[in-house]
C-alpha positions as CSV (number, residue, x, y, z in Angstrom):
1,M,108.0,-110.8,-102.6
2,S,110.0,-111.5,-105.6
3,Q,112.0,-108.4,-106.6
4,S,113.8,-108.2,-109.6
5,G,117.5,-107.6,-108.9
6,T,117.0,-107.7,-105.1
7,G,120.0,-108.7,-103.0
8,Q,120.6,-110.3,-99.6
9,S,123.0,-107.7,-98.5
10,G,122.4,-108.8,-95.0
11,A,122.4,-112.6,-95.5
12,D,125.6,-113.1,-93.4
13,L,123.8,-111.5,-90.5
14,A,120.6,-113.7,-91.0
15,L,118.9,-115.8,-88.2
16,P,119.0,-119.7,-88.6
17,E,115.4,-120.6,-90.2
18,A,114.9,-122.8,-87.3
19,D,114.9,-120.0,-84.8
20,W,112.2,-117.9,-86.8
21,S,108.4,-118.3,-86.6
22,P,105.6,-115.8,-86.8
23,A,104.9,-116.3,-83.1
24,S,108.5,-115.2,-82.4
25,L,108.3,-112.1,-84.3
26,R,104.8,-111.1,-83.0
27,A,106.4,-111.1,-79.5
28,Q,108.7,-108.3,-80.4
29,F,105.7,-106.2,-81.2
30,P,103.7,-105.3,-77.8
31,I,101.1,-103.3,-79.8
32,L,99.7,-106.5,-81.6
33,H,98.4,-108.0,-78.3
34,R,96.0,-105.0,-77.6
35,Q,92.4,-105.2,-78.5
36,V,90.3,-103.1,-80.7
37,N,86.4,-102.8,-80.2
38,G,86.7,-105.9,-78.2
39,H,88.5,-108.0,-80.6
40,A,92.1,-109.0,-81.1
41,L,93.8,-106.3,-83.3
42,H,94.5,-107.7,-87.1
43,Y,96.5,-104.9,-88.4
44,L,96.6,-105.2,-92.2
45,D,97.6,-101.3,-92.9
46,N,101.2,-101.8,-93.0
47,A,101.6,-100.2,-96.8
48,A,100.6,-97.0,-94.8
49,T,102.6,-97.4,-91.8
50,T,104.0,-100.6,-89.8
51,F,105.0,-101.0,-86.1
52,S,108.5,-101.1,-84.7
53,P,109.7,-103.8,-82.8
54,L,111.2,-103.7,-79.2
55,R,114.6,-103.5,-80.5
56,V,114.1,-100.4,-82.4
57,Q,112.0,-98.9,-79.3
58,E,115.1,-99.7,-76.9
59,A,117.6,-98.1,-79.7
60,V,115.5,-94.7,-79.7
61,A,115.1,-94.9,-75.8
62,G,118.8,-95.6,-75.1
63,F,119.9,-92.6,-77.5
64,E,117.6,-90.5,-75.7
65,N,118.4,-91.4,-72.5
66,H,122.2,-91.7,-72.6
67,S,123.7,-90.0,-76.0
68,R,121.1,-87.2,-77.0
69,A,123.2,-84.2,-78.2
70,N,123.8,-82.5,-81.9
71,V,125.8,-84.2,-84.4
72,Q,129.0,-83.4,-86.5
73,R,130.3,-80.3,-84.6
74,G,129.9,-81.2,-80.8
75,M,133.4,-81.9,-79.2
76,H,132.2,-83.0,-76.1
77,Q,131.5,-86.8,-75.1
78,L,127.8,-86.6,-76.0
79,G,128.4,-85.0,-79.3
80,V,130.8,-87.7,-80.3
81,E,128.5,-90.5,-79.3
82,A,125.6,-88.9,-81.2
83,T,127.8,-88.5,-84.3
84,D,128.9,-91.9,-83.9
85,A,125.4,-93.5,-83.6
86,F,124.0,-91.1,-86.7
87,E,126.8,-92.3,-88.8
88,A,126.5,-95.9,-87.9
89,A,122.6,-95.5,-88.8
90,R,123.9,-94.2,-92.1
91,G,126.0,-97.2,-92.6
92,S,123.2,-99.7,-91.8
93,A,121.4,-97.9,-94.5
94,A,124.0,-98.3,-97.0
95,R,124.4,-102.1,-96.2
96,Y,120.6,-102.8,-96.5
97,L,120.8,-101.1,-100.0
98,N,124.2,-102.5,-100.9
99,A,125.2,-99.1,-101.8
100,A,129.2,-98.6,-102.7
101,S,129.6,-96.6,-99.9
102,S,127.7,-94.7,-97.0
103,E,128.6,-91.4,-98.5
104,E,125.8,-91.9,-101.1
105,I,123.3,-91.9,-98.3
106,I,121.1,-88.8,-97.6
107,F,118.8,-88.8,-94.5
108,T,115.4,-87.3,-95.5
109,S,112.3,-86.9,-93.7
110,G,110.8,-89.5,-95.9
111,T,110.2,-90.8,-99.4
112,T,108.0,-87.6,-100.3
113,F,111.2,-85.4,-99.2
114,G,113.3,-87.6,-101.3
115,V,111.5,-87.1,-104.3
116,N,111.1,-83.5,-103.8
117,L,114.8,-83.0,-103.1
118,A,115.8,-84.9,-106.3
119,A,113.3,-82.9,-108.6
120,H,114.6,-79.6,-107.2
121,C,118.2,-80.4,-107.5
122,L,117.9,-82.2,-110.9
123,G,115.5,-79.7,-112.1
124,Q,118.6,-77.0,-111.8
125,L,120.3,-79.2,-114.6
126,L,117.6,-79.4,-117.1
127,R,116.5,-77.2,-119.7
128,T,113.2,-76.2,-121.8
129,G,112.7,-79.3,-124.2
130,D,113.9,-81.9,-122.0
131,E,111.8,-84.7,-121.2
132,I,110.7,-86.6,-117.9
133,V,109.1,-90.1,-118.2
134,V,106.6,-91.0,-115.3
135,S,104.3,-94.0,-114.9
136,V,100.7,-93.5,-114.4
137,A,100.7,-95.8,-111.6
138,E,102.9,-93.7,-109.3
139,H,102.0,-92.4,-105.7
140,H,101.3,-88.7,-105.7
141,S,104.5,-88.4,-104.1
142,N,106.4,-89.6,-107.2
143,F,104.3,-87.9,-109.7
144,V,103.3,-84.6,-108.8
145,P,107.2,-83.2,-108.1
146,W,107.9,-84.0,-111.3
147,Q,104.8,-82.7,-112.8
148,R,105.2,-79.5,-111.3
149,L,108.8,-79.3,-112.4
150,C,107.9,-80.2,-115.9
151,E,105.1,-77.0,-115.5
152,R,107.7,-74.6,-114.1
153,L,110.6,-75.3,-116.5
154,G,108.6,-75.8,-119.8
155,L,109.6,-79.9,-119.9
156,Q,107.6,-82.2,-121.3
157,M,106.2,-85.0,-119.2
158,K,105.4,-88.5,-120.7
159,L,103.6,-91.3,-119.1
160,I,104.1,-94.8,-119.0
161,P,100.4,-96.3,-119.3
162,V,99.3,-99.3,-117.3
163,Q,97.7,-102.7,-118.3
164,A,94.3,-103.7,-117.1
165,S,95.7,-105.4,-113.9
166,G,97.6,-102.2,-113.1
167,S,101.0,-103.4,-113.9
168,L,103.2,-101.0,-116.1
169,D,102.9,-101.6,-119.7
170,L,106.5,-101.2,-120.9
171,D,105.8,-102.7,-124.5
172,G,106.1,-99.0,-125.8
173,L,109.0,-98.0,-123.6
174,E,111.5,-97.9,-126.3
175,T,109.6,-95.4,-128.0
176,L,108.5,-93.4,-125.2
177,V,111.9,-92.8,-123.9
178,T,113.4,-90.6,-126.7
179,E,117.0,-88.7,-126.9
180,R,115.4,-86.1,-125.3
181,C,114.5,-87.8,-122.0
182,R,116.8,-86.9,-119.1
183,L,115.0,-88.8,-116.1
184,V,112.7,-91.8,-115.8
185,A,110.7,-92.2,-112.6
186,V,108.8,-95.2,-111.4
187,S,107.9,-97.0,-108.2
188,H,109.6,-100.2,-107.6
189,V,106.3,-101.7,-106.0
190,S,102.7,-100.3,-106.6
191,N,101.1,-99.2,-103.3
192,V,97.9,-99.9,-105.0
193,T,98.2,-103.2,-106.6
194,G,101.4,-104.7,-105.5
195,S,103.0,-105.3,-108.9
196,V,106.6,-105.3,-109.0
197,T,108.2,-103.0,-111.9
198,D,110.9,-104.8,-114.2
199,L,113.5,-102.3,-113.3
200,K,116.0,-104.0,-115.4
201,T,114.0,-103.5,-118.4
202,V,113.4,-99.8,-117.4
203,S,117.1,-99.4,-116.6
204,R,118.3,-100.9,-119.9
205,V,116.1,-98.5,-122.1
206,A,117.1,-95.5,-119.9
207,R,120.9,-96.1,-120.1
208,R,120.5,-96.7,-124.0
209,R,119.1,-93.1,-124.1
210,G,121.4,-91.5,-121.4
211,A,118.7,-91.0,-118.8
212,L,118.8,-91.2,-115.1
213,L,116.3,-93.8,-113.3
214,F,114.7,-92.5,-109.9
215,V,112.9,-95.3,-108.1
216,D,110.3,-94.7,-105.5
217,G,111.2,-97.7,-102.9
218,A,108.7,-96.9,-100.2
219,Q,106.8,-100.3,-100.9
220,A,109.6,-102.6,-101.7
221,A,112.0,-101.6,-99.1
222,P,109.6,-103.4,-96.1
223,H,110.3,-106.7,-98.0
224,G,114.1,-107.5,-97.5
225,P,117.4,-106.1,-98.2
226,L,118.0,-104.4,-101.9
227,D,120.8,-104.2,-104.2
228,V,120.7,-100.8,-105.9
229,Q,123.9,-101.7,-107.8
230,A,122.4,-104.9,-109.4
231,L,119.2,-102.9,-109.9
232,D,121.2,-100.5,-112.0
233,V,119.3,-97.2,-110.9
234,D,120.5,-94.0,-110.1
235,C,118.3,-92.8,-107.3
236,Y,116.2,-94.7,-104.7
237,A,114.3,-93.4,-102.0
238,F,112.2,-94.9,-99.1
239,S,110.8,-93.9,-95.5
240,S,111.4,-95.3,-92.1
241,H,107.8,-95.7,-90.8
242,K,106.9,-98.4,-93.5
243,C,110.2,-100.3,-92.6
244,Y,109.6,-101.0,-89.0
245,G,111.3,-97.6,-87.8
246,P,110.2,-94.3,-86.5
247,T,108.5,-91.9,-88.3
248,G,109.8,-88.4,-89.8
249,V,113.0,-90.1,-91.5
250,G,113.8,-91.6,-94.7
251,V,116.6,-92.5,-97.1
252,L,117.6,-91.1,-100.3
253,W,120.4,-93.0,-102.2
254,V,122.2,-91.5,-105.2
255,R,124.9,-92.8,-107.2
256,D,127.8,-91.2,-106.3
257,A,128.6,-90.0,-110.0
258,V,125.2,-88.2,-110.0
259,L,125.5,-87.1,-106.5
260,Q,128.7,-85.0,-107.2
261,T,126.7,-82.9,-109.9
262,L,123.9,-81.9,-108.0
263,P,123.5,-78.5,-106.7
264,P,122.2,-78.0,-102.9
265,F,118.3,-78.0,-102.1
266,L,117.9,-76.5,-98.5
267,V,120.9,-74.3,-97.0
268,G,121.8,-73.6,-93.7
269,G,124.0,-75.2,-91.0
270,G,125.7,-78.4,-91.5
271,M,126.2,-78.3,-95.0
272,I,128.6,-75.2,-95.3
273,E,132.4,-75.3,-96.2
274,R,132.9,-71.5,-95.9
275,V,130.5,-68.3,-95.7
276,T,131.7,-64.9,-96.2
277,C,129.8,-61.7,-97.1
278,E,130.8,-62.1,-100.8
279,G,129.6,-65.8,-101.1
280,T,129.4,-69.3,-99.9
281,R,130.9,-72.4,-100.5
282,Y,129.0,-75.9,-99.9
283,L,130.3,-79.2,-98.6
284,H,130.5,-82.1,-101.4
285,G,128.8,-85.2,-101.4
286,N,125.8,-86.2,-98.9
287,R,126.3,-83.7,-96.3
288,R,125.5,-80.8,-98.9
289,F,122.2,-82.0,-98.7
290,E,121.5,-82.3,-95.0
291,A,120.9,-78.4,-93.9
292,G,120.3,-78.0,-90.2
293,T,119.9,-80.6,-87.5
294,P,119.0,-83.8,-89.0
295,P,116.3,-86.4,-87.7
296,L,119.0,-87.7,-85.5
297,V,117.2,-89.7,-83.2
298,Q,114.8,-91.0,-85.8
299,A,117.8,-92.1,-87.9
300,V,119.1,-94.2,-85.1
301,G,115.9,-95.9,-84.8
302,L,115.9,-96.4,-88.6
303,G,119.5,-97.8,-88.2
304,A,118.3,-100.4,-85.8
305,A,115.1,-101.2,-87.8
306,L,117.4,-101.8,-90.9
307,D,119.8,-104.1,-88.7
308,W,116.7,-105.9,-87.5
309,L,115.5,-106.5,-91.1
310,M,118.8,-107.7,-92.3
311,E,119.0,-110.4,-89.6
312,L,115.6,-111.9,-90.5
313,P,115.5,-115.2,-92.4
314,W,114.1,-113.9,-95.6
315,P,114.0,-117.4,-97.7
316,A,111.6,-118.7,-94.7
317,I,109.7,-115.4,-94.4
318,R,108.8,-115.4,-98.2
319,R,107.8,-118.9,-98.2
320,Y,105.5,-118.1,-95.6
321,E,104.3,-114.7,-97.1
322,L,103.6,-116.5,-100.1
323,G,101.1,-119.0,-98.4
324,L,99.4,-116.1,-96.8
325,T,99.1,-114.3,-100.4
326,T,97.9,-117.6,-101.8
327,R,95.1,-117.9,-99.3
328,L,94.1,-114.5,-99.2
329,L,93.7,-114.2,-103.1
330,Q,91.6,-117.4,-102.8
331,G,89.2,-116.0,-100.0
332,L,89.0,-112.8,-101.9
333,S,87.9,-114.2,-105.0
334,A,85.2,-116.2,-103.5
335,I,83.4,-113.1,-101.9
336,G,80.4,-112.0,-104.4
337,G,80.8,-108.8,-105.8
338,L,84.3,-108.2,-105.0
339,S,86.7,-107.1,-107.9
340,L,90.5,-107.5,-107.1
341,V,92.7,-104.8,-108.5
342,G,96.1,-106.3,-109.4
343,E,97.6,-109.6,-110.5
344,R,95.7,-112.4,-109.4
345,Q,98.6,-114.8,-109.0
346,P,100.5,-115.3,-105.7
347,Q,104.0,-115.3,-107.2
348,G,105.9,-112.1,-108.4
349,R,104.1,-109.7,-106.5
350,A,104.4,-107.8,-103.0
351,P,101.5,-108.5,-100.4
352,I,99.3,-105.6,-101.2
353,F,95.7,-106.4,-102.1
354,S,93.2,-103.7,-103.2
355,F,89.7,-104.4,-103.9
356,A,86.4,-102.6,-104.8
357,I,83.1,-104.1,-103.9
358,E,80.2,-103.6,-106.0
359,G,77.7,-101.0,-104.2
360,C,80.0,-100.4,-101.3
361,H,82.0,-97.4,-100.7
362,S,85.7,-98.3,-99.5
363,H,85.3,-95.9,-96.3
364,D,82.4,-97.9,-95.2
365,V,83.9,-101.3,-95.7
366,C,87.1,-100.3,-93.7
367,Q,85.1,-98.7,-91.2
368,I,82.8,-102.1,-90.6
369,L,85.9,-104.1,-90.6
370,D,87.4,-102.0,-87.7
371,D,84.4,-103.1,-85.7
372,Y,85.9,-106.6,-85.9
373,G,89.6,-105.5,-85.4
374,V,90.5,-105.6,-88.7
375,A,92.4,-102.7,-89.8
376,L,92.5,-101.8,-93.5
377,R,92.9,-98.6,-95.5
378,G,90.3,-97.4,-97.9
379,G,90.2,-94.3,-100.5
380,H,92.4,-93.6,-103.8
381,H,95.8,-94.3,-101.9
382,C,97.4,-91.0,-103.2
383,A,97.1,-92.6,-106.5
384,Q,94.5,-90.9,-108.7
385,P,95.9,-91.2,-112.0
386,L,96.1,-94.9,-111.7
387,M,92.6,-95.0,-110.2
388,D,91.6,-93.1,-113.4
389,S,93.3,-95.5,-115.7
390,L,91.4,-98.4,-114.2
391,G,88.1,-96.5,-113.9
392,L,87.9,-96.6,-110.1
393,T,87.2,-93.8,-107.6
394,A,88.6,-95.7,-104.6
395,T,89.4,-99.2,-103.2
396,S,90.0,-100.9,-99.7
397,R,93.5,-102.1,-99.3
398,A,95.1,-104.9,-97.1
399,S,98.9,-105.1,-96.8
400,L,101.0,-107.7,-95.0
401,A,103.8,-107.5,-92.8
402,V,106.5,-109.8,-91.5
403,F,104.3,-110.3,-88.2
404,N,101.0,-111.2,-90.0
405,T,99.6,-114.3,-89.5
406,R,97.0,-117.0,-90.9
407,E,94.9,-115.8,-88.2
408,D,94.9,-112.2,-89.7
409,V,94.2,-113.4,-93.1
410,E,91.2,-115.2,-91.9
411,A,89.7,-112.7,-89.5
412,L,89.9,-110.3,-92.8
413,L,88.1,-112.9,-94.8
414,H,85.5,-113.4,-92.3
415,A,84.8,-109.9,-91.4
416,L,84.9,-109.0,-95.1
417,Q,82.0,-111.4,-95.9
418,R,79.8,-110.2,-92.8
419,T,80.5,-106.6,-94.1
420,V,79.4,-107.3,-97.5
421,E,76.3,-108.8,-96.4
422,L,75.7,-105.9,-94.1
423,L,76.1,-103.2,-97.0
424,R,74.8,-105.3,-100.0
């Protein structure tokens, strides 16, 4: 995937391209060797949740079996080991994003929690009449929290429209983002169309108006290390379970200059400096936003996943991915009655492919594909404003991961042709 401003933070750790192959990656995912309905598994629902390699599973098991304890305040050996592992995972997240410091990393339960945390905390700094700009293409998790904040505080929410392809229409952004705008919220990559947002253009306009830029990176983060400094954004959120890590954990990166201005979200143990009967002083920095026992086991797994991702030879993987994307786009275009949602060109997009088939419900399509061992997702993909803009109710969606192969693509195209013959 071509990502504007994407950095190769882990390039110095990358394996030589000669040591990489799709088969070598697949060998690290035991689940790929199972069968579904008597067929080999062809898993193409990675935009929803992807699998964890053995290295991640071993890191989680190793922590559980040897170092499980609570973090930060334990003076015993297990507590020290747990804290070290937890903070090492924070360091891995900082390197993956090329953050200025690991102190800018907040562990959350996932992207949804990260957006809600940001909306709640930033909302305490906003006033009636302020404006927030959000794109129509957002996942509900990066739309509804801002919508609710505007309703609660009397803010005005303005919408960036989409083109017919589903890509953001940024032509009117200069007019849309006014001096009253306090924040712009967009996704880095659409979870429906695979379109990559031109974050540099959005950032340039936001900076000119003095607005902050929040980015939902849930669909971009799985496709290689990022550089939030080069992207020139203020907040960036992503989820572990889409990045080959455990469920129940995610990352919210907040630029330090912004982080230090934010009031806390949840309160409780772990984020307190001093409590008296008269009042409470909170810790500064990222720990202010990690009340209670954090998802420490999951964070250790996420750290292992990000380390694993940083070691992959991304130039070789992206060339291979481009070949799969080209073949998949060609194959989809040859199926009668199928309409692809999104860009038709293989370059400059993420490997996410949504399509509708005339006269066929997306749920029926996905259920029949499952009979062939092909796993896709059907529905509105938590993006109903985008669906409304495109005149759609639902689509079927295929999404590739680093372990997918030409065989997966061909299995999808073959099964899809049989599905269309059956349903139409």
